C-alpha positions in Angstrom: 0.0 0.0 0.0 1.2 3.5 -0.8 2.0 5.7 2.1 2.9 9.4 2.0 4.7 9.3 5.3 6.8 6.2 5.1 7.9 7.0 1.5 9.5 10.2 2.8 12.2 9.4 5.4 13.0 13.1 5.7 9.8 13.4 7.8 10.6 10.7 10.3 14.1 12.2 10.7 12.5 15.2 12.3 11.3 13.1 15.2 14.9 12.2 16.0 16.1 15.7 16.7 17.7 16.0 20.2 15.3 18.8 21.2 12.4 16.4 20.8 13.4 14.9 24.2 12.7 18.2 25.9 9.5 18.6 23.8 8.1 15.3 24.8 9.2 15.7 28.5 7.3 19.0 28.7 4.3 17.9 26.8 3.8 14.7 28.8 4.5 16.2 32.2 6.7 13.3 33.2 4.3 10.9 31.5 1.6 11.6 34.1 -1.2 10.3 31.9 0.1 6.7 31.6 -2.0 5.4 34.4 -5.2 7.1 33.3 -5.2 6.4 29.6 -4.1 3.1 28.0 -2.9 5.0 24.9 -0.7 7.4 26.8 3.1 6.9 26.4 5.2 5.6 29.3 8.5 7.1 28.2 10.2 9.1 25.4 10.6 6.2 23.1 7.0 5.2 23.5 5.9 8.7 22.7 8.0 8.9 19.5 6.7 5.5 18.5 3.1 6.7 19.0 3.7 9.8 16.8 5.3 7.5 14.2 2.4 5.1 14.1 -0.3 7.8 13.9 1.7 9.5 11.1 1.8 6.1 9.3 -2.0 6.1 9.4 -2.1 9.7 8.1 0.2 8.7 5.3 -1.9 5.7 4.3 -5.2 7.6 4.3 -3.6 10.4 2.3 -2.1 8.1 -0.3 -5.2 5.8 -0.6 -8.1 8.2 -0.1 -7.2 11.9 -0.1 -4.8 12.0 -3.1 -7.1 9.9 -5.4 -10.0 12.2 -4.6 -8.0 15.4 -5.2 -8.7 15.8 -8.9 -12.4 15.2 -8.5 -12.6 17.6 -5.6 -10.8 20.3 -7.7 -13.4 19.9 -10.5 -16.5 19.5 -8.3 -15.8 21.9 -5.5 -18.2 22.9 -2.7 -21.5 24.6 -3.2 -24.1 26.7 -1.3 -27.4 25.0 -0.5 -30.0 27.0 1.5 -27.4 29.3 3.0 -25.0 26.5 4.0 -22.0 24.7 2.5 -22.2 21.3 0.9 -18.7 19.8 0.5 -17.6 18.0 -2.7 -18.3 14.3 -2.5 -14.5 13.6 -2.3 -14.1 16.0 0.6 -16.9 14.3 2.5 -15.0 11.0 2.0 -11.8 12.5 3.2 -13.4 13.9 6.3 -15.0 10.6 7.1 -11.8 8.8 6.7 -9.8 11.1 9.0 -12.6 11.3 11.6 -13.0 7.5 11.6 -9.2 7.2 12.2 -9.3 9.6 15.1 -7.2 12.2 13.4 -9.0 15.3 14.7 -7.9 17.2 17.8 -4.4 15.7 17.6 -2.9 18.3 19.8 -5.6 18.5 22.4 -5.2 17.1 25.9 -6.4 13.5 26.4 -9.0 14.6 28.9 -10.9 16.3 26.1 -10.5 13.3 23.7 -7.3 14.4 22.0 -4.0 12.7 21.5 -1.9 15.3 23.3 0.5 15.6 20.4 3.1 18.4 20.3 3.1 20.9 17.5 5.8 19.1 15.6 4.2 15.8 14.8 0.9 17.6 14.2 2.5 19.8 11.5 4.1 16.7 10.0 0.6 15.3 9.6 -0.4 18.6 7.9 2.7 18.4 5.7 1.6 14.9 4.5 -2.1 16.0 4.1 -1.0 19.0 2.0 1.0 16.8 -0.3 -2.2 14.8 -1.0 -4.5 17.8 -1.4 -3.8 21.3 -0.2 -7.4 22.2 -0.2 -8.3 19.4 2.2 -5.5 20.4 4.5 -7.4 23.8 4.9 -10.4 22.0 6.4 -8.5 19.3 8.4 -5.9 21.6 9.8 -8.3 24.2 11.1 -8.6 21.9 14.1 -5.5 24.0 15.2 -8.0 26.8 16.1 -8.7 24.6 19.1 -5.3 25.6 20.5 -6.5 29.2 20.8 -9.8 28.1 22.4 -7.8 25.9 24.8 -5.3 28.6 25.6 -7.7 31.5 26.2 -11.2 30.0 26.8 -12.4 29.1 30.3 -12.8 25.6 31.5 -16.5 25.5 30.9 -15.9 26.4 27.2 -13.1 23.9 26.9 -15.2 21.1 28.3 -18.1 21.9 25.9 -16.3 22.6 22.7 -13.0 20.7 22.7 -14.5 17.2 22.9 -16.7 18.1 19.9 -13.6 19.1 17.9 -11.7 15.9 18.9 -14.8 13.9 17.7 -14.6 15.5 14.3 -16.5 18.8 14.2 -14.7 21.5 12.1 -13.6 25.0 13.0 -12.9 28.3 11.3 -11.4 31.7 12.3 -13.6 34.5 11.1 -11.3 37.5 10.9 -11.3 39.4 7.6 -14.1 41.6 6.2 -14.7 43.4 2.9 -12.8 46.5 4.2 -10.5 44.7 6.6 -8.0 42.3 5.0 -4.5 42.5 6.4 -5.6 45.6 8.4 -7.6 43.8 11.1 -7.8 46.9 13.2 -10.5 48.0 10.7 -12.9 45.1 11.6 -16.4 46.4 12.2 -18.6 43.4 12.7 -20.6 44.4 15.7 -20.9 42.5 19.0 -23.5 43.8 21.4 -24.5 42.2 24.7 -28.2 41.3 25.0 -29.4 41.3 28.6 -32.6 39.6 27.3 -30.8 36.7 25.7 -27.9 36.6 28.2 -25.3 36.5 25.4 -23.6 38.5 22.8 -25.2 39.1 19.4 -23.0 39.4 16.3 -24.1 41.5 13.3 -22.2 42.2 10.1 -20.3 40.5 7.2 -17.1 38.4 7.1 -15.3 37.7 3.8 -12.6 35.2 2.7 -13.4 32.9 5.6 -11.9 29.4 5.0 -14.3 26.7 5.9 -16.8 29.4 6.8 -19.7 27.1 7.5 -17.8 25.2 10.1 -19.3 23.9 13.3 -17.4 26.1 15.7 -16.1 29.6 14.8 -13.7 31.9 16.5 -14.9 35.4 15.5 -13.1 38.8 15.8 -15.7 41.5 16.4 -16.0 45.1 17.7 -17.4 45.0 21.2 -16.6 48.5 22.3 -18.8 51.2 20.8 -17.1 54.3 19.5 -13.8 52.6 18.9 -12.0 52.3 15.5 -8.8 50.5 16.4 -7.6 47.2 17.7 -8.4 48.1 21.3 -12.1 47.8 20.6 -12.0 44.2 19.4 -12.8 41.0 21.2 -12.8 37.3 20.4 -16.0 35.3 20.4 -17.1 31.7 20.0 -20.0 31.1 17.7 -21.7 27.7 17.6 -23.4 26.9 14.3 -26.1 25.0 16.2 -27.3 28.4 17.5 -28.1 29.7 14.0 -27.9 33.3 12.8 -25.1 33.0 10.2 -25.7 32.2 6.5 -23.3 31.7 3.7 -23.9 34.4 1.1 -21.5 32.9 -1.5 -18.4 30.8 -1.9 -15.5 32.7 -3.6 -14.6 31.4 -7.1 -10.8 30.9 -6.5 -7.9 30.1 -8.7 -6.9 27.1 -6.6 -7.6 25.1 -3.4 -11.0 24.7 -4.8 -12.1 22.0 -2.4 -11.8 24.5 0.5 -14.9 26.6 0.7 -13.8 30.3 1.1 -17.0 32.0 2.2 -18.7 35.3 2.6 -20.8 35.1 5.8 -23.7 37.2 7.0 -24.1 37.5 10.7 -27.6 38.5 11.8 -28.2 38.5 15.6 -26.0 35.4 15.8 -25.7 34.3 19.4 -22.1 34.1 20.6 -20.0 34.0 23.8 -16.9 35.9 24.8 -13.6 34.1 24.6 -11.1 35.4 27.1 -11.3 39.1 28.1 -12.8 42.0 26.3 -10.6 44.3 24.2 -7.9 41.6 23.8 -9.3 40.0 20.6 -6.7 41.4 18.2 -4.0 42.5 20.6 -3.5 39.1 22.1 -5.7 36.3 20.9 -5.6 36.8 17.1 -1.9 37.3 17.2 -1.6 33.9 18.9 -4.1 32.4 16.5 -2.2 33.8 13.4 1.2 32.5 14.5 -0.2 29.0 14.7 -2.0 29.5 11.3 1.2 30.8 9.7 3.1 27.6 10.7 0.1 25.7 9.3 0.6 27.5 6.0 4.3 26.8 6.2 3.5 23.1 6.5 1.0 23.3 3.6 3.8 24.9 1.5 6.2 22.2 2.3 3.6 19.5 1.4 3.0 21.2 -1.9 6.8 21.5 -2.5 7.1 17.8 -1.9 4.3 17.0 -4.3 5.8 19.2 -7.0 9.2 17.7 -6.6 7.8 14.2 -6.7 5.8 14.9 -9.9 8.8 16.6 -11.6 11.2 13.8 -10.7 8.9 11.0 -11.9 8.2 12.8 -15.2 11.9 13.5 -15.8 12.8 9.9 -15.3 10.0 8.7 -17.6 10.1 11.3 -20.4 12.6 10.6 -23.2 13.9 13.1 -25.7 16.7 12.7 -28.1 17.0 9.1 -27.1 17.4 9.5 -23.4 15.5 10.4 -20.3 15.4 14.2 -19.8 16.7 13.7 -16.2 20.1 13.1 -17.8 20.2 16.6 -19.2 22.1 19.2 -17.0 19.4 21.8 -17.4 16.9 19.4 -15.9 18.9 17.8 -13.1 20.0 21.3 -12.1 16.4 22.3 -11.7 15.4 19.1 -9.9 18.3 19.3 -7.4 17.5 22.9 -6.7 13.8 22.0 -6.1 14.9 19.2 -3.6 17.3 21.6 -1.9 14.5 24.2 -1.4 12.1 21.6 -0.2 14.6 20.2 2.4 15.6 23.7 3.5 12.0 24.9 4.0 11.1 21.7 5.8 14.2 22.0 8.1 13.2 25.6 9.0 9.6 24.6 9.6 10.4 21.9 12.1 13.1 23.9 13.8 10.5 26.6 14.4 7.8 24.1 15.5 10.2 22.6 18.1 10.8 26.1 19.5 7.0 26.6 19.6 6.5 23.3 21.4 9.0 24.2 24.2 7.6 27.6 25.0 3.9 26.6 24.6 4.3 23.7 26.9 5.9 25.9 29.5 3.1 28.4 29.0 0.7 25.6 29.8 2.6 24.4 32.8 2.6 28.0 34.1 -1.2 27.8 34.4 -0.8 24.9 36.8 2.2 26.0 38.9 4.8 28.6 39.2 7.7 28.1 36.8 11.3 27.9 38.2 13.7 30.7 37.2 15.4 28.2 34.8 12.0 27.4 33.2 11.1 31.1 32.9 14.4 31.7 31.1 13.8 28.8 28.8 10.3 29.9 28.1 11.5 33.4 27.2 14.3 32.1 25.0 12.2 29.7 22.9 9.4 32.2 22.6 11.8 34.7 21.2 13.2 32.0 18.8 9.7 31.1 17.7 8.6 34.6 17.1 11.6 35.4 15.0 11.6 32.1 13.0 7.8 31.9 12.3 7.7 34.7 9.6 10.8 33.3 7.9 9.2 29.8 7.8 5.9 31.0 6.5 7.4 33.6 4.1 10.2 31.5 2.6 8.3 28.2 2.7 5.5 29.7 0.7 7.8 31.4 -1.8 9.7 28.1 -2.3 6.4 26.3 -2.8 5.5 28.7 -5.6 8.9 28.3 -7.2 8.8 24.5 -7.0 5.4 24.4 -8.5 6.6 26.7 -11.3 9.6 24.5 -12.0 7.5 21.3 -11.8 5.5 22.6 -14.8 8.8 23.7 -16.5 10.1 20.1 -16.2 6.9 18.8 -17.8 7.1 21.3 -20.7 3.9 21.7 -22.7 2.3 18.8 -20.9 2.6 20.7 -17.6 0.2 23.3 -19.0 -2.5 20.7 -19.5 -5.0 19.7 -16.8 -4.1 16.1 -17.5 -1.2 16.4 -15.2 -1.2 17.1 -11.4 1.3 19.9 -11.7 -1.2 22.2 -13.1 -3.3 21.9 -9.9 -0.3 22.2 -7.7 0.7 25.5 -9.5 -2.8 26.9 -8.8 -2.9 25.6 -5.2 0.5 27.0 -4.3 -0.2 30.6 -5.3 -2.4 31.3 -2.2 0.3 30.2 0.3 2.2 33.4 -0.1 -1.0 35.5 0.3 -3.2 34.2 3.1 -2.5 34.4 6.8 -0.3 37.4 5.9 1.4 38.0 2.6 5.1 37.5 2.2 5.4 41.3 2.4 3.8 41.2 5.8 6.1 38.4 6.9 9.0 40.7 6.0 7.5 43.5 8.1 7.3 41.0 11.0 10.9 39.8 10.5 12.8 42.9 9.8 13.2 43.9 13.4 15.1 40.7 14.0 17.5 41.8 11.3 18.1 45.3 12.7 18.3 44.1 16.3 20.8 41.4 15.1 18.7 38.6 16.6 19.1 36.5 13.4 22.8 37.3 13.3 23.2 36.1 16.9 21.4 32.9 16.1 23.7 32.3 13.1 26.7 32.8 15.3 25.1 30.3 17.8 24.9 27.7 15.0 28.5 28.3 14.1 29.6 27.6 17.7 27.2 24.7 18.5 26.8 22.7 15.3 28.9 19.6 15.3 29.9 19.6 11.6 31.0 16.3 10.0 34.4 16.6 8.4 33.0 16.4 4.8 30.8 19.4 5.4 33.4 21.7 7.1 34.0 23.5 3.8 30.3 24.3 3.6 30.3 25.7 7.1 33.2 27.9 6.2 31.3 29.2 3.2 28.3 29.9 5.4 30.5 31.8 7.9 31.7 33.9 5.0 28.1 34.6 4.0 27.3 35.6 7.5 30.3 38.0 7.6 29.0 39.7 4.4 25.5 39.7 5.9 26.8 41.5 9.0 28.6 44.1 6.9 25.4 44.7 4.9 23.4 45.2 8.1 26.0 47.7 9.4 25.7 49.7 6.1 21.9 49.9 6.3 21.6 50.7 10.0 24.4 53.2 10.1 22.5 55.4 7.6 19.7 55.7 10.2 17.2 56.1 7.4 13.9 54.4 8.1 12.8 54.5 4.5 15.9 52.8 3.4 15.5 50.0 6.0 12.0 49.4 4.8 13.2 49.5 1.2 15.9 46.9 1.8 13.8 44.8 4.2 12.8 42.1 1.8 16.4 41.6 0.7 17.8 41.6 4.2 15.1 39.1 5.4 15.8 36.8 2.5 19.5 36.9 3.3 18.7 36.0 6.9 16.5 33.1 5.9 19.0 31.6 3.3 21.9 31.6 5.8 19.8 30.1 8.6 18.4 27.4 6.2 22.0 26.6 5.0 23.0 26.2 8.7 20.1 23.8 9.3 20.8 21.7 6.2 24.5 21.4 7.1 23.6 20.3 10.6 21.1 17.8 9.3 23.6 16.5 6.7 26.1 16.0 9.4 23.6 13.8 11.2 22.5 12.0 8.0 24.6 12.6 4.9 22.6 10.1 2.8 19.4 12.1 3.2 20.6 15.7 3.2 24.2 15.8 1.9 23.2 16.6 -1.6 20.7 19.3 -0.6 23.2 20.9 1.8 25.7 21.3 -1.0 23.2 22.5 -3.6 21.4 24.9 -1.2 24.6 26.4 0.2 25.8 27.2 -3.3 22.5 28.6 -4.3 22.2 30.7 -1.1 25.7 32.0 -1.6 24.8 33.4 -4.9 21.5 34.9 -3.6 23.2 36.5 -0.5 26.0 38.0 -2.7 23.4 39.4 -5.1 21.4 41.1 -2.4 24.6 42.4 -0.7 25.9 43.8 -4.0 22.6 45.6 -4.6 22.5 47.1 -1.1 26.2 47.9 -1.0 26.3 49.8 -4.3 23.0 51.7 -3.6 23.1 55.4 -2.9 20.3 57.2 -1.0 19.3 59.4 -3.9 18.5 56.3 -6.1 15.4 55.6 -4.1 13.7 58.4 -5.9 13.6 56.2 -9.1 11.5 53.6 -7.2 8.9 55.9 -5.7 5.6 56.1 -7.5 
């Protein structure tokens, strides 16, 4: 039987990272659940084995059910019937298969019916699902909204909603509106408290809502009259069983057609406050978005994997001028670069997810007891790492997914332009990844402060000092160090000018330089642990990154301040 997890050993490799010991230790609280739940692990090895077995189930379902349904779902798509969404028949089959296998609520505590998985194996599952069908991942992975409900809801809300999610009910996050896309401070959907009904009533319109007819919604709404900024926004829980929300239409999208992107009309929809008033955007949505951005990074890696696999298979099979096209340098250069970008984006994704796992688990423990000074320091450190790496992972992962989908079509030639081949759908599906949950430009905005404060530089130097490099990769490490020196000089030039406009103008190039160097570090480290899996990509990516870093450094280094006038419109 085909299996999208076991056929990709690069995935299982991520479970062997040394930091996973700390991740499991924190998540399992010293394996306290082993006496209360027969499926709870008894030690670290048992936990890793549990993740591995569940991921095997995910891989089998994706290969045997989700992927075969993908083309039909893309053609059929969802539709609106009497103000509600009806999924494509293939999507319904996919949901049934994953629900029957117990693959909902993976990260939720066992007391609510979940598997208590850390973020890392959950994102590995999302990676595999996305390879099979990126549009289905949008539905399945929205279970991640439960993390926000768990983190900020009260115990009564957790006990009522989380078991439903673990049992298979779907979620959505209702944030954007016709006049509030990336600028969520402009959200105007009204929330008013009704003394008569003893609840909040929501009125207004939401747009571009993924899986907008879900069972349980997290809704950003304006609770404070007379406000116009983020301080007037709160987070609410809406239960579809209460009624009051209709689907006006499903957006006609370029790709991810199986995922219903809805325009919703709220009319006196009963809802309940999640957390405290006025913290909806300032605190809760920021947490929600960081999780969602890693989800898109996982989706991007899954699409990259699918694109690489399709291109590789075609190049081996397609013959021109008497030999397979994979034998031509122009083709194997493209394929090796695709694989290097795939491995680099996956390495960055799971490095970030492990950081998230450590600090999120410590956050959770802090609700139960006071953290020790050492734990507080650890919490702060990994939270800082996660905050800085998340925009890189989402931004560069999605850009690489688009590049790999493009190159997949290029390898196919004219055939790639035809709907007969999977790569055409991958190309359309990939495009959204660099747009939703914050465009690449917004990821740059989030990341640039870690360039100017030299946080990325400090992490690069940490990698230089702590990475145990295998002898055959010492040359690559020296080249990365040279890149880092050039990067440092480039930052010095930009910051010494003390010109805010120039910093913003160079931001994309500086952030890309940061990401490429960090990715190169991660690949050299992984290759030192497993040369067979990552040696080729470490060499190819470092060479590619070197050229890109030098290109950006040359552009910035030769730029004079008066030239910026040519770019203003």
